C-alpha positions as CSV (number, residue, x, y, z in Angstrom):
1,M,149.7,105.8,39.3
2,S,151.0,102.4,38.1
3,K,149.3,99.1,38.7
4,K,151.9,98.0,41.3
5,E,151.6,101.3,43.2
6,Y,147.8,101.2,43.1
7,L,147.6,97.6,44.4
8,D,150.3,98.2,47.1
9,R,148.3,101.2,48.4
10,L,145.1,99.2,48.3
11,R,146.7,96.4,50.2
12,I,148.0,98.8,52.9
13,S,144.6,100.5,53.2
14,L,142.8,97.1,53.5
15,Q,145.0,95.9,56.4
16,G,142.9,94.3,59.1
17,L,140.5,92.5,56.9
18,P,140.7,88.7,56.8
19,T,143.5,87.4,54.5
20,D,141.1,85.6,52.1
21,E,138.9,88.6,51.8
22,L,142.0,90.9,51.2
23,E,143.3,88.5,48.5
24,D,139.9,88.4,46.8
25,I,139.7,92.2,46.6
26,L,143.3,92.5,45.3
27,S,142.7,89.8,42.8
28,D,139.6,91.6,41.5
29,Y,141.5,94.9,41.1
30,N,144.4,93.1,39.5
31,E,141.8,91.7,37.0
32,H,140.5,95.2,36.4
33,F,144.0,96.3,35.4
34,D,144.5,93.3,33.1
35,I,141.2,93.9,31.3
36,G,141.9,97.6,31.0
37,I,145.4,97.0,29.6
38,S,143.9,94.4,27.1
39,K,141.6,97.2,25.9
40,G,144.5,99.5,25.3
41,K,144.2,101.7,28.3
42,S,147.3,102.8,30.3
43,E,147.8,101.9,33.9
44,E,147.3,105.5,34.9
45,E,143.9,105.7,33.1
46,I,142.8,102.6,34.8
47,S,143.9,103.7,38.3
48,N,142.0,107.0,37.7
49,E,138.9,105.2,36.7
50,L,139.1,102.9,39.7
51,G,139.4,105.8,42.1
52,D,141.7,106.5,45.1
53,P,142.8,103.2,46.8
54,R,142.1,104.7,50.2
55,E,138.5,105.5,49.3
56,V,138.0,102.1,47.7
57,A,139.4,100.5,50.9
58,S,137.2,102.7,53.0
59,N,134.1,101.5,51.1
60,Y,135.1,97.9,51.5
61,R,135.7,98.4,55.2
62,T,132.2,100.0,55.8
63,M,130.6,97.3,53.6
64,Y,132.5,94.4,55.2
65,R,133.1,95.5,58.8
66,P,129.5,95.0,60.2
67,N,129.5,91.4,58.8
68,Y,133.1,90.9,60.1
69,N,132.2,92.1,63.6
70,R,128.9,90.1,63.8
71,N,130.3,86.9,62.3
72,S,133.7,87.0,64.0
73,Y,132.1,85.8,67.2
74,N,129.6,83.4,65.6
75,T,132.0,81.7,63.3
76,D,134.6,80.9,65.9
77,S,134.2,77.1,65.6
78,S,135.0,76.2,69.1
79,N,132.6,78.7,70.7
80,D,129.9,77.8,68.2
81,T,130.4,74.0,68.6
82,T,130.4,74.4,72.4
83,R,127.2,76.5,72.3
84,K,125.5,74.1,70.0
85,L,126.5,71.1,72.2
86,L,125.2,72.9,75.3
87,V,121.9,73.8,73.6
88,T,121.5,70.3,72.3
89,L,122.0,68.8,75.7
90,L,119.6,71.2,77.3
91,L,117.0,70.4,74.7
92,I,117.4,66.7,75.2
93,G,117.0,67.1,78.9
94,F,113.9,69.3,78.4
95,N,112.4,66.9,75.9
96,L,113.0,63.9,78.2
97,V,111.6,65.5,81.3
98,V,108.8,67.7,79.9
99,V,107.8,66.5,76.4
100,I,108.1,62.7,76.4
101,A,105.2,62.0,78.8
102,P,102.6,64.0,76.9
103,F,103.9,62.7,73.7
104,M,103.7,59.0,74.8
105,S,100.2,59.7,76.2
106,L,99.0,61.1,72.9
107,V,100.5,58.2,71.0
108,A,98.8,55.7,73.4
109,L,95.5,57.6,73.0
110,L,95.8,57.5,69.2
111,I,96.6,53.7,69.2
112,G,93.6,53.2,71.6
113,L,91.3,55.2,69.3
114,Y,92.4,53.2,66.3
115,G,91.8,50.0,68.3
116,V,88.4,50.9,69.4
117,S,87.4,52.1,65.9
118,V,88.6,48.9,64.2
119,S,86.9,46.8,66.9
120,C,83.6,48.7,66.2
121,V,84.0,47.9,62.5
122,I,84.7,44.3,63.1
123,G,81.9,44.0,65.6
124,G,79.5,45.7,63.2
125,I,80.5,43.2,60.5
126,V,80.1,40.3,62.8
127,I,76.7,41.4,64.0
128,L,75.5,42.4,60.5
129,F,76.5,39.1,58.8
130,G,76.2,36.9,61.9
131,F,72.5,37.3,62.5
132,P,71.5,34.8,59.8
133,I,73.5,32.1,61.6
134,T,71.7,32.9,64.9
135,I,68.3,32.1,63.2
136,F,69.3,28.5,63.0
137,T,70.7,28.1,66.6
138,P,68.6,27.1,69.5
139,I,69.9,30.1,71.5
140,P,67.3,32.9,71.5
141,S,68.6,35.8,69.4
142,P,67.5,39.4,69.2
143,H,65.1,40.6,66.7
144,I,66.6,40.7,63.1
145,L,65.9,44.5,62.8
146,T,67.8,45.1,66.0
147,S,70.8,43.1,64.7
148,I,70.9,44.9,61.4
149,S,70.5,48.3,63.0
150,L,73.2,47.6,65.6
151,G,75.6,46.2,62.9
152,I,75.2,49.2,60.7
153,G,75.5,51.6,63.7
154,L,78.7,49.9,64.8
155,L,80.1,50.0,61.3
156,A,79.3,53.7,60.9
157,L,80.8,54.5,64.4
158,G,83.9,52.5,63.6
159,A,84.3,54.2,60.2
160,L,83.9,57.7,61.8
161,G,86.4,56.7,64.5
162,I,88.9,55.6,61.9
163,I,88.4,58.9,60.0
164,L,88.8,60.9,63.2
165,S,91.9,58.9,64.0
166,V,93.5,59.6,60.7
167,Y,92.8,63.4,61.0
168,L,94.2,63.4,64.5
169,T,97.3,61.5,63.3
170,K,97.9,64.0,60.6
171,G,97.6,66.9,63.0
172,F,99.8,65.2,65.5
173,Y,102.4,64.5,62.8
174,K,102.4,68.2,61.8
175,L,102.8,69.3,65.4
176,I,105.7,66.9,65.8
177,M,107.4,68.2,62.7
178,K,107.0,71.8,63.8
179,Y,108.4,70.9,67.2
180,I,111.4,69.1,65.6
181,Q,112.0,72.1,63.3
182,W,111.9,74.5,66.3
183,N,114.5,72.3,68.1
184,V,116.8,72.3,65.0
185,E,116.4,76.1,64.6
186,T,117.1,76.6,68.3
187,I,120.3,74.6,68.1
188,N,121.4,76.4,64.9
189,K,120.8,79.9,66.2
């Protein structure tokens, strides 16, 4: 069978596939013929090596058809765009109604925890380094040991609070990133 006959039969057998896929397959087989001819083979030898065009087309159809059927619905740009828009709008509504209040509460809680922790550190420093000043004032001051203990205790409590706040912030950040990733995956499904 000649190159032209082979390619014509292959084209007829592949009818129904998308045009770009059909042209790619025919281009590949045209290239097979060109390479074979350059190696000194006849068109009949090459067509025998390539096999019956109907069997070749059948193989391509079974290989390509499941993807074609599955993607033909999903790749329709208007349906896909409409679906993505609808899912996006639903997620925005859900996030505004259900997610935003707990999110803002957790942010406020973290800010408050940072504030209390920093206040404890500052209070501890003031008490720890402020007690020598109170010795020279006429106002009665607590015992020196009490001031030092209270200052060190507040410093330690503030430092622990800051460490806890940092760990909670990291965990909250990871949770937010996972939630955003879930939103993106839901939109792109």
